ROKEKE-339890 format. One record per residue: x, y, z of N, C-alpha, C in turn; residue in one letter; residue number from 0. Coordinates in Angstrom, 3 decimals, decimal comma. Each point is the difference from the previous one (the first is absolute). Layout:
REM residues N
nx / ny / nz / cax / cay / caz / cx / cy / cz / code / pos
X / Y / Z / X / Y / Z / X / Y / Z / A / NUM
...
This chain:
REM residues 120
nx / ny / nz / cax / cay / caz / cx / cy / cz / code / pos
38,625 / 29,068 / 45,954 / 0,301 / -0,201 / -1,157 / 0,973 / -0,907 / -0,057 / V / 0
-0,102 / -1,261 / -0,543 / 0,933 / -1,172 / -0,396 / 0,260 / 0,070 / -1,392 / R / 1
1,223 / -0,056 / -0,640 / 0,209 / -0,192 / -1,310 / 0,530 / -1,788 / -0,226 / F / 2
-0,831 / -0,261 / -1,026 / 0,359 / -1,540 / -0,501 / 0,157 / -0,104 / -1,127 / V / 3
0,459 / -1,163 / -0,491 / 0,053 / -0,412 / -1,515 / -1,297 / -0,960 / -0,550 / A / 4
-0,306 / 0,518 / -0,941 / -1,399 / -0,952 / -0,660 / -0,188 / -1,287 / 0,353 / Y / 5
0,834 / -0,901 / 0,070 / -0,032 / -1,185 / 0,139 / -0,352 / -0,217 / 1,628 / T / 6
0,879 / 0,882 / 0,941 / -0,272 / -0,519 / 1,171 / -1,490 / 0,622 / 0,323 / R / 7
-0,448 / 1,187 / -0,509 / -1,397 / 0,376 / 0,066 / -1,054 / -1,009 / -0,051 / L / 8
0,122 / -0,791 / -1,267 / -1,073 / -1,005 / -0,383 / 0,242 / -1,021 / 1,278 / V / 9
1,308 / -0,231 / 0,595 / 0,027 / -1,055 / 0,763 / -0,662 / 0,253 / 1,530 / V / 10
0,201 / 1,307 / 0,132 / -0,755 / 0,639 / 1,331 / -1,471 / 0,035 / -0,108 / F / 11
-0,363 / 0,445 / -1,058 / -1,427 / -0,026 / -0,339 / -0,876 / -1,405 / 0,141 / V / 12
0,606 / -0,855 / -0,545 / -0,560 / -1,480 / -0,221 / -0,084 / -0,479 / 1,491 / C / 13
1,097 / 0,264 / 0,714 / 0,124 / -0,510 / 1,617 / -1,090 / 0,675 / 0,823 / R / 14
0,102 / 1,561 / -0,080 / -0,683 / 0,662 / 0,859 / -1,652 / -0,085 / -0,017 / D / 15
-0,327 / 0,373 / -1,130 / -1,445 / 0,153 / -0,579 / -0,754 / 1,172 / 0,787 / R / 16
0,689 / 0,790 / 0,544 / -0,536 / 1,260 / 0,595 / 0,078 / 0,731 / -1,308 / Q / 17
-0,751 / 1,271 / 0,063 / 0,194 / 1,178 / -1,259 / 1,317 / 0,765 / 0,327 / E / 18
0,601 / 0,173 / -1,276 / 1,173 / 0,749 / 0,289 / -0,129 / 1,079 / -1,328 / V / 19
0,472 / 1,102 / 0,582 / 0,023 / 1,110 / -0,657 / 1,406 / 0,311 / -0,588 / K / 20
0,158 / -0,008 / -1,292 / 1,336 / 0,263 / -0,338 / 0,306 / 1,238 / -1,114 / I / 21
0,955 / 0,390 / -0,114 / 0,510 / 1,256 / -0,900 / 1,127 / -0,888 / -1,021 / G / 22
0,139 / 0,503 / -1,035 / 0,772 / -0,296 / -1,154 / 1,189 / 0,969 / -0,225 / I / 23
1,197 / -0,206 / 0,251 / 1,131 / 0,883 / -0,435 / 0,535 / -0,142 / -1,322 / N / 24
-0,365 / 0,548 / -1,110 / 0,330 / -0,645 / -1,267 / -1,139 / -0,574 / -0,742 / G / 25
-0,604 / 0,643 / -1,241 / -1,135 / -0,533 / -0,482 / 0,568 / -0,435 / -1,634 / F / 26
1,000 / -0,635 / 0,160 / 0,386 / -0,407 / -1,443 / -0,480 / -1,614 / 0,011 / G / 27
0,596 / -0,911 / -0,725 / -0,467 / -1,297 / -0,287 / -0,170 / -0,666 / 1,371 / R / 28
0,726 / -0,399 / 0,943 / -0,252 / -0,198 / 1,380 / -1,366 / 0,532 / 0,746 / I / 29
0,312 / 1,300 / 0,295 / -1,095 / 0,642 / 0,602 / -1,268 / -0,131 / -0,425 / G / 30
-0,222 / 0,251 / -1,351 / -1,357 / -0,570 / -0,544 / -0,444 / -1,217 / 0,164 / R / 31
0,947 / -0,839 / 0,086 / -0,546 / -1,460 / 0,098 / -0,408 / -0,373 / 1,433 / L / 32
0,446 / 0,772 / 1,011 / -0,153 / 0,002 / 1,262 / -1,442 / 0,585 / 0,164 / V / 33
-0,322 / 1,233 / -0,939 / -1,155 / 0,514 / 0,334 / -1,091 / -0,731 / -0,709 / A / 34
0,176 / -0,842 / -0,899 / -0,849 / -0,693 / -0,582 / -0,377 / -1,362 / 0,657 / R / 35
1,055 / -0,569 / 0,957 / -0,215 / -0,991 / 0,689 / -0,745 / 0,435 / 1,492 / V / 36
0,220 / 1,281 / 0,313 / -0,603 / 0,597 / 1,076 / -1,588 / 0,226 / -0,056 / A / 37
-0,093 / 0,631 / -1,186 / -1,429 / 0,309 / -0,473 / -0,929 / -1,244 / -0,013 / S / 38
0,264 / -1,057 / -0,364 / -0,590 / -1,594 / -0,232 / -0,113 / -0,432 / 1,545 / G / 39
0,335 / 0,398 / 1,256 / -0,022 / -0,457 / 1,023 / -0,759 / 0,656 / 1,198 / R / 40
-0,524 / -0,879 / 0,687 / -0,955 / 0,920 / 0,979 / 0,739 / 0,455 / 1,133 / S / 41
1,224 / -0,759 / 0,216 / 0,696 / 0,268 / 1,350 / 1,258 / 1,043 / -0,248 / D / 42
0,115 / 0,566 / -1,272 / 0,894 / 0,946 / -0,192 / -0,643 / 1,309 / -0,460 / V / 43
0,410 / 1,091 / 0,507 / -0,479 / 1,317 / -0,894 / 1,175 / 0,776 / -0,098 / T / 44
-0,250 / 0,700 / -1,128 / 1,081 / 0,567 / -0,615 / -0,436 / 1,476 / 0,282 / L / 45
0,938 / 0,871 / 0,987 / -0,466 / 1,219 / 0,239 / 0,958 / 0,929 / -0,508 / V / 46
1,033 / -0,320 / -0,745 / 0,984 / 1,047 / -0,412 / 0,855 / -0,618 / -0,871 / G / 47
0,708 / 0,894 / -0,903 / 0,762 / -0,097 / -1,147 / 0,994 / 0,854 / -0,024 / V / 48
1,119 / 0,024 / -0,016 / 1,115 / 1,201 / -0,433 / 0,966 / -0,414 / -1,046 / N / 49
-0,284 / 1,082 / -0,980 / 1,182 / -0,268 / -0,881 / 0,129 / 1,293 / -0,705 / D / 50
1,434 / 0,428 / 0,261 / 0,151 / 1,374 / -0,554 / 0,234 / 0,334 / -1,435 / P / 51
-0,027 / -1,110 / -0,822 / 0,555 / 0,167 / -1,436 / -1,491 / -0,164 / -0,789 / F / 52
-1,139 / -0,379 / 0,299 / -1,305 / -0,610 / -0,428 / -0,834 / 0,937 / 0,317 / I / 53
-0,893 / 0,957 / -1,159 / -1,203 / 0,682 / 0,386 / -0,925 / -0,771 / 0,246 / D / 54
-1,316 / 0,611 / 0,766 / -1,102 / -0,927 / 0,089 / -0,719 / -0,578 / -1,158 / L / 55
0,072 / 0,669 / -1,177 / -0,774 / -0,282 / -1,315 / 0,799 / -1,318 / -0,379 / K / 56
1,474 / 0,175 / 0,162 / 0,771 / -1,328 / -0,623 / -0,134 / -0,929 / 0,881 / Y / 57
-0,099 / 0,079 / 1,428 / -0,216 / -1,045 / 0,950 / -1,377 / -0,883 / -0,383 / M / 58
-0,921 / 0,797 / -0,345 / -1,254 / -0,422 / -0,271 / -0,178 / -0,846 / -1,409 / V / 59
0,744 / 0,507 / -1,082 / 0,239 / -0,673 / -1,069 / 0,820 / -1,343 / 0,246 / Y / 60
0,944 / 0,090 / 0,632 / 0,995 / -1,179 / 0,006 / -0,509 / -1,320 / 0,795 / M / 61
-0,792 / 0,603 / 0,984 / -0,833 / -0,994 / 0,935 / -0,966 / -0,812 / -0,668 / F / 62
-0,577 / 1,047 / -1,015 / -1,316 / -0,901 / -0,842 / 0,515 / -0,748 / -1,075 / K / 63
0,890 / 0,234 / -0,654 / 0,662 / -0,497 / -1,179 / 1,416 / -0,548 / 0,395 / H / 64
0,239 / -1,002 / 0,517 / 1,399 / -0,697 / 0,358 / 0,346 / -0,922 / -1,019 / D / 65
1,171 / 0,265 / -0,628 / 0,587 / -0,859 / -1,232 / 0,089 / -1,554 / 0,338 / S / 66
0,168 / -0,183 / 1,221 / 0,439 / -1,451 / 0,416 / -1,579 / -0,607 / 0,505 / V / 67
-0,395 / 0,637 / 0,967 / -1,351 / -0,530 / 0,425 / -1,185 / 0,238 / -0,557 / H / 68
0,105 / 0,797 / -1,080 / -1,482 / 0,498 / -0,709 / -0,786 / 1,119 / 0,972 / G / 69
-1,053 / -0,064 / -1,078 / -0,962 / 1,073 / 0,772 / -0,616 / -0,116 / 1,231 / K / 70
-0,095 / 1,015 / 0,990 / -0,406 / -0,118 / 1,233 / -1,714 / -0,125 / -0,274 / Y / 71
-0,492 / -1,120 / 0,931 / -1,398 / -0,300 / -0,294 / -0,959 / 0,745 / 0,810 / K / 72
0,808 / 0,795 / 1,073 / -0,746 / 0,783 / 0,920 / -0,195 / 1,412 / -0,710 / G / 73
-0,306 / 1,081 / 1,068 / 0,174 / 1,396 / -0,688 / 1,049 / 0,752 / 0,915 / T / 74
0,456 / 0,966 / -0,864 / 1,059 / 0,821 / 0,576 / -0,016 / 1,378 / -0,818 / V / 75
0,321 / 0,993 / 1,060 / -0,201 / 1,354 / -0,837 / 0,481 / 0,869 / 1,060 / E / 76
0,103 / 1,122 / -0,387 / 0,769 / 1,297 / 0,846 / -1,216 / 0,871 / 0,315 / A / 77
0,139 / 0,206 / 1,431 / -1,071 / 0,835 / 0,250 / 0,576 / 0,930 / 0,998 / V / 78
-0,024 / 1,412 / -0,271 / 0,860 / 0,898 / 0,296 / 1,399 / -0,382 / 0,474 / G / 79
0,486 / -0,146 / 0,998 / 1,497 / -0,394 / 0,117 / 0,439 / -1,330 / 0,420 / D / 80
-1,048 / -1,057 / -0,087 / -0,174 / -0,981 / 0,322 / -0,119 / -1,287 / -0,951 / K / 81
0,260 / -1,083 / 0,089 / -0,450 / -1,180 / -0,783 / -1,237 / -0,532 / 0,314 / L / 82
-1,034 / -0,337 / -0,561 / -1,052 / -1,069 / 0,207 / 0,195 / -1,318 / -0,611 / L / 83
0,197 / -0,815 / 0,810 / 0,182 / -1,363 / -0,342 / -1,475 / -0,986 / 0,637 / I / 84
-0,923 / 0,044 / -0,907 / -0,968 / -1,195 / 0,144 / -0,779 / 0,988 / 1,171 / D / 85
-0,164 / 1,119 / -0,365 / -0,488 / 0,933 / 0,849 / 0,481 / 0,243 / 1,500 / G / 86
1,277 / -0,250 / 0,465 / 0,605 / 0,147 / 1,085 / 1,382 / 1,133 / -0,443 / K / 87
-0,186 / 1,027 / 0,977 / 0,943 / 0,990 / -0,260 / 1,742 / -0,446 / 0,455 / E / 88
0,480 / 0,637 / -0,747 / 1,664 / -0,445 / 0,252 / 0,787 / 1,445 / 0,210 / V / 89
0,604 / 0,561 / 0,914 / 0,682 / 0,995 / -0,092 / 1,219 / -0,139 / -0,845 / A / 90
0,422 / 1,115 / -0,651 / 1,144 / -0,002 / -0,913 / 0,814 / 0,765 / 0,495 / V / 91
1,441 / -0,278 / 0,042 / 0,891 / 1,085 / 0,492 / 1,222 / -0,219 / -1,225 / F / 92
0,559 / 1,530 / 0,030 / 1,274 / -0,136 / -0,985 / 1,012 / 0,440 / 0,554 / N / 93
0,605 / -0,694 / 0,885 / 1,257 / 0,323 / 0,949 / 1,151 / -0,770 / -0,235 / K / 94
0,981 / 0,492 / -0,271 / 1,486 / -0,875 / -0,339 / 0,467 / -0,206 / 1,406 / R / 95
-0,133 / 0,624 / 0,911 / 0,641 / -0,306 / 0,952 / -0,680 / -1,129 / 1,186 / N / 96
-0,139 / -0,954 / 0,320 / -1,010 / -0,871 / 0,610 / -0,246 / 0,519 / 1,392 / P / 97
1,152 / 0,835 / 0,853 / -0,390 / 0,459 / 1,156 / -1,528 / 1,092 / -0,117 / D / 98
-0,224 / 0,612 / -1,368 / -0,839 / 1,078 / -0,065 / -1,398 / -0,740 / -0,237 / E / 99
-0,075 / -1,274 / 0,030 / -1,412 / -0,516 / -0,733 / -0,679 / -0,188 / 1,354 / I / 100
-0,938 / 0,507 / 0,063 / -1,239 / -0,190 / 1,300 / -0,801 / -1,094 / -0,050 / P / 101
0,641 / -1,237 / 0,241 / -0,745 / -1,250 / 0,104 / -1,010 / -0,091 / 0,999 / W / 102
0,283 / 0,619 / 1,089 / -0,755 / 0,147 / 1,356 / -1,178 / 0,469 / -0,176 / G / 103
-0,183 / 1,134 / -0,992 / -1,152 / 0,835 / -0,187 / -0,983 / -0,751 / -0,976 / S / 104
0,439 / -1,010 / -0,597 / -0,979 / -0,813 / -0,781 / -0,045 / -1,310 / 0,941 / V / 105
0,628 / -0,473 / 0,858 / -0,281 / -1,083 / 0,949 / 0,737 / -1,314 / -0,622 / G / 106
1,047 / 0,232 / -0,553 / 0,781 / -1,044 / -0,650 / 0,625 / -0,668 / 1,328 / A / 107
-0,319 / -1,405 / 0,042 / 0,726 / -0,824 / 1,135 / 1,298 / -0,492 / -0,363 / T / 108
0,027 / -0,163 / -1,588 / 1,244 / -0,671 / -0,497 / -0,035 / 0,529 / -1,240 / Y / 109
1,376 / 0,333 / -0,723 / 0,311 / 0,508 / -1,186 / 0,693 / -0,879 / -0,926 / V / 110
-0,645 / -0,325 / -0,893 / 0,874 / -0,658 / -1,139 / 1,195 / 0,995 / -0,851 / V / 111
1,464 / -0,578 / 0,159 / 0,749 / 0,862 / -0,596 / 0,442 / -0,697 / -1,204 / E / 112
-0,546 / 0,592 / -1,099 / 0,213 / -0,464 / -1,359 / 0,475 / 0,797 / -0,903 / S / 113
1,013 / 0,999 / 0,247 / 0,592 / 0,782 / -0,849 / 1,398 / -0,562 / -0,357 / T / 114
0,357 / -1,054 / 0,761 / 1,557 / -0,723 / -0,391 / 1,047 / 0,905 / 0,682 / G / 115
-0,272 / 1,265 / 0,216 / 1,215 / 0,793 / 0,510 / 0,471 / -0,429 / 1,631 / V / 116
-1,053 / -0,295 / 0,780 / 0,256 / -0,472 / 1,288 / 0,358 / -1,292 / -0,041 / F / 117
1,178 / -0,681 / 0,166 / 0,109 / -1,368 / 0,243 / 0,514 / -0,369 / 1,437 / L / 118
-0,057 / 1,004 / 0,813 / 0,201 / -0,420 / 1,702 / -0,548 / 0,692 / 1,023 / S / 119
């Protein structure tokens, strides 16, 4: 699993054109924007999201109704303990310590760090 910044992920995906499975650490403004971009691409699959401060129901609400980017045009709902975005399951984790997040178990090749906490 490799950790990348959002802008580097976009550049990588545009150049490589192979399917990339990503996880998102932090589901605030940037994390939700990355999820929206990923959901609209055929070469990026969002497989997991981690945010210890947001419960699943609120993740669904914030993803659907973004105050800057508007209402999400696709579908998003909570099914069990997962997000379902446009019919695709996304695992949800609530770990504060990044070492405890099982990115490999969901097949994430890259993780977008969008908490703002880890700067190096």
